[in-house]
C-alpha positions in Angstrom: -254.3 5.2 113.7 -252.0 4.4 111.0 -248.4 2.9 111.0 -245.5 5.0 110.9 -243.0 5.0 108.0 -239.9 3.0 108.3 -236.9 4.7 108.6 -234.1 4.5 105.7 -230.9 5.9 106.6 -227.3 5.2 105.4 -224.8 4.6 107.9 -221.3 3.3 108.1 -221.2 -0.4 108.4 -218.7 -2.1 111.5 -219.9 -5.5 111.9 -218.0 -7.9 109.9 -220.6 -10.5 110.3 -223.5 -8.3 108.8 -221.6 -7.1 106.2 -220.8 -10.2 104.7 -224.0 -11.3 105.5 -225.4 -8.6 103.4 -223.1 -9.5 100.3 -223.5 -13.3 100.5 -226.8 -12.8 100.0 -227.2 -10.0 97.2 -227.8 -11.2 93.9 -224.7 -9.0 93.0 -222.3 -9.9 95.6 -218.8 -10.2 94.8 -215.4 -11.3 96.1 -214.2 -8.0 96.1 -217.0 -6.3 98.3 -216.0 -8.9 100.6 -214.8 -7.6 104.6 -211.6 -9.4 103.4 -210.9 -8.0 101.0 -211.4 -4.4 102.7 -209.1 -5.6 105.3 -206.5 -6.9 102.2 -206.8 -3.2 101.1 -206.5 -1.6 104.5 -203.3 -3.4 104.8 -201.6 -1.6 102.0 -202.5 2.1 102.3 -206.4 2.5 101.2 -208.8 3.3 104.1 -212.2 1.3 103.8 -215.4 2.7 104.9 -218.5 0.0 104.2 -221.6 2.0 103.4 -225.3 0.8 103.4 -228.9 1.8 102.9 -230.3 0.4 105.9 -234.5 -0.2 106.7 -235.2 -1.3 110.2 -232.0 -2.6 110.6 -231.7 -4.4 107.7 -229.5 -3.7 104.5 -231.0 -2.4 101.5 -228.4 -1.8 99.3 -224.5 -1.0 100.1 -221.1 -0.4 98.9 -217.5 -1.3 100.3 -215.4 2.3 99.6 -211.2 2.2 99.4 -210.3 5.3 99.6 -206.5 6.2 98.6 -204.9 9.3 99.9 -203.4 12.0 97.2 -201.2 14.3 99.6 -201.9 16.7 101.1 -205.4 16.2 102.1 -207.0 14.7 99.0 -208.5 11.3 98.4 -209.3 8.6 95.5 -212.0 7.1 96.0 -212.8 3.7 94.1 -215.6 0.6 94.5 -214.8 -2.5 93.2 -217.6 -4.6 92.0 -220.1 -2.1 93.4 -221.7 -0.6 94.8 -224.5 -3.7 95.7 -227.5 -1.7 94.8 -231.0 -2.6 92.7 -230.4 -0.3 90.2 -233.7 -1.2 88.6 -235.2 1.0 91.4 -234.4 4.7 90.9 -235.1 5.7 94.4 -232.8 3.1 95.9 -230.2 4.4 94.1 -230.0 7.5 94.6 -230.5 6.9 98.5 -227.2 5.2 97.9 -225.6 7.3 95.9 -226.7 10.2 97.7 -225.0 9.0 100.8 -221.7 7.9 98.5 -221.8 11.6 97.6 -221.7 12.8 101.1 -219.4 10.3 102.4 -216.9 10.9 99.5 -216.9 14.9 100.3 -216.2 14.3 103.9 -213.1 12.3 102.6 -212.4 15.4 100.2 -212.4 12.9 97.2 -211.3 14.3 94.1 -213.6 11.7 92.3 -215.3 8.5 92.7 -215.0 5.5 90.6 -217.3 2.8 90.6 -217.1 -0.7 88.7 -220.9 -2.5 89.2 -220.9 -5.9 89.2 -223.3 -6.2 86.7 -223.7 -6.6 82.6 -222.5 -3.5 80.6 -225.5 -3.3 78.8 -227.8 0.2 77.9 -230.2 0.0 80.6 -226.9 0.1 83.6 -225.4 2.6 81.7 -228.8 5.1 81.9 -229.4 4.1 85.2 -225.8 5.5 86.0 -225.9 8.1 83.9 -229.6 9.5 85.3 -227.6 10.1 88.7 -224.9 12.2 87.7 -222.0 10.0 86.7 -220.3 9.5 83.7 -219.2 6.3 82.2 -215.5 6.1 81.5 -214.2 3.4 79.3 -211.1 3.1 82.0 -211.5 0.2 83.8 -209.4 -1.1 86.7 -210.9 -4.6 86.8 -210.8 -6.9 84.0 -214.2 -5.2 81.7 -214.7 -9.2 80.8 -214.5 -12.6 82.5 -214.9 -16.3 81.7 -217.8 -18.2 83.5 -216.7 -21.7 83.4 -219.8 -24.4 85.3 -217.9 -26.7 87.3 -220.7 -29.4 88.1 -220.4 -31.0 84.5 -217.8 -34.3 84.5 -214.0 -33.0 83.2 -214.9 -34.6 80.5 -218.1 -32.1 79.2 -215.9 -28.8 80.3 -213.3 -29.7 78.2 -215.4 -29.9 75.4 -216.7 -26.6 75.6 -213.7 -25.2 75.1 -211.6 -24.5 72.0 -210.2 -27.5 70.1 -206.6 -26.1 70.3 -207.6 -25.2 74.2 -208.1 -29.1 74.7 -204.8 -30.2 73.0 -202.9 -28.1 75.1 -204.1 -28.7 78.1 -203.2 -32.8 77.0 -199.7 -31.8 75.6 -198.8 -30.5 78.9 -200.1 -33.8 81.0 -197.9 -36.1 78.2 -195.2 -33.9 78.4 -194.9 -34.6 82.0 -196.4 -31.5 83.5 -197.8 -31.8 87.0 -200.4 -29.7 89.5 -199.8 -29.8 93.0 -201.5 -27.4 95.5 -198.8 -24.9 97.2 -198.2 -23.7 100.8 -197.6 -20.8 102.5 -193.7 -21.7 102.1 -194.7 -21.8 98.3 -195.1 -18.1 97.9 -191.8 -16.8 97.5 -192.2 -18.8 94.5 -195.4 -17.5 93.6 -193.9 -14.4 93.6 -190.9 -14.8 91.7 -192.7 -16.1 88.8 -195.0 -13.0 89.2 -192.1 -11.0 88.6 -191.0 -12.7 85.5 -194.3 -12.7 84.2 -194.4 -8.8 84.8 -191.3 -7.9 83.5 -192.0 -10.1 80.1 -195.7 -8.6 79.7 -194.4 -5.1 81.4 -196.8 -4.6 83.9 -196.2 -4.0 87.8 -196.7 -7.3 90.2 -198.0 -7.3 93.7 -195.5 -7.7 96.8 -195.0 -10.9 98.6 -196.4 -9.1 101.1 -199.3 -8.6 99.5 -199.6 -12.2 98.4 -199.2 -13.5 102.3 -201.9 -11.1 103.5 -203.9 -12.3 100.6 -203.5 -16.2 101.3 -204.0 -15.3 105.0 -207.1 -13.3 105.2 -209.1 -15.4 102.5 -208.0 -18.8 104.3 -209.4 -21.1 103.8 -211.4 -20.2 100.8 -208.1 -19.8 98.7 -205.9 -22.0 97.1 -202.5 -21.6 95.5 -201.7 -23.8 92.7 -198.5 -24.4 91.2 -197.8 -26.2 87.8 -194.2 -28.1 87.9 -191.9 -29.8 85.4 -189.8 -32.6 86.9 -190.2 -30.6 90.0 -189.3 -27.2 88.6 -192.6 -24.6 89.0 -193.0 -22.7 85.9 -196.3 -21.7 86.6 -198.9 -21.0 88.9 -202.5 -19.2 90.3 -204.3 -18.0 92.8 -207.9 -18.8 93.3 -210.6 -17.3 96.0 -213.8 -18.6 96.9 -217.0 -16.3 97.3 -220.2 -18.4 97.8 -220.7 -21.0 94.8 -217.8 -19.1 92.8 -214.5 -19.4 92.7 -212.4 -16.4 91.3 -208.6 -16.5 89.4 -207.5 -13.3 90.8 -203.4 -14.0 90.4 -201.3 -16.2 87.8 -198.0 -16.4 86.6 -195.5 -18.2 84.4 -191.9 -18.7 83.9 -190.3 -18.2 80.6 -189.4 -21.9 80.5 -191.1 -24.7 79.5 -193.5 -22.3 77.5 
């Protein structure tokens, strides 16, 4: 008798350890697909479903889907930095997207927006369009980023930067700018700096409660850094680590000592 074919199905994942292990091992795994990120968004008005393509208890592909209610009965669906799928495998992509389609219909979603953590090239766009999606020029996450290799020493890292950047880094040190790690007690200061930045550059900022929740949920794999001039906080950033990559998500600066 021949072997029975393995059963592949889509199912919601409710086990945190299982989900985070999948995200950590996937080549396109990203901070915004981790369980903690879903927990953060769930505290601020989103409903979270982690849908996976499973074969014999092994997750092959998956997507953490965020649903935002649209009264009275509809929702918006969003997959930040996902889905985590092999875009060169049409059958895998098709199976996962079919599952996402059924899930979104059950949630009365008016649309599903995905932003894969992959280079935006012709082959990726073709794979997406092949399965009925439309490529949008409107993004939620920044469409471009800079990846800095931190394994060399500081001098080598600075050497890869533009001359003006190196000059500004060294000028700040000469002018007495000191950088320190912040604690939970410094979050109101960071929030105040964020409000100043938002007003100056005309964008909305997260609430203090949001920053507190992020700092709590990602502990210990997060850091708050504050730059000060004679004890006065003038800039800050929050960075979150996942695997071997640290992501600078939130930054702020005052209008003093520009």
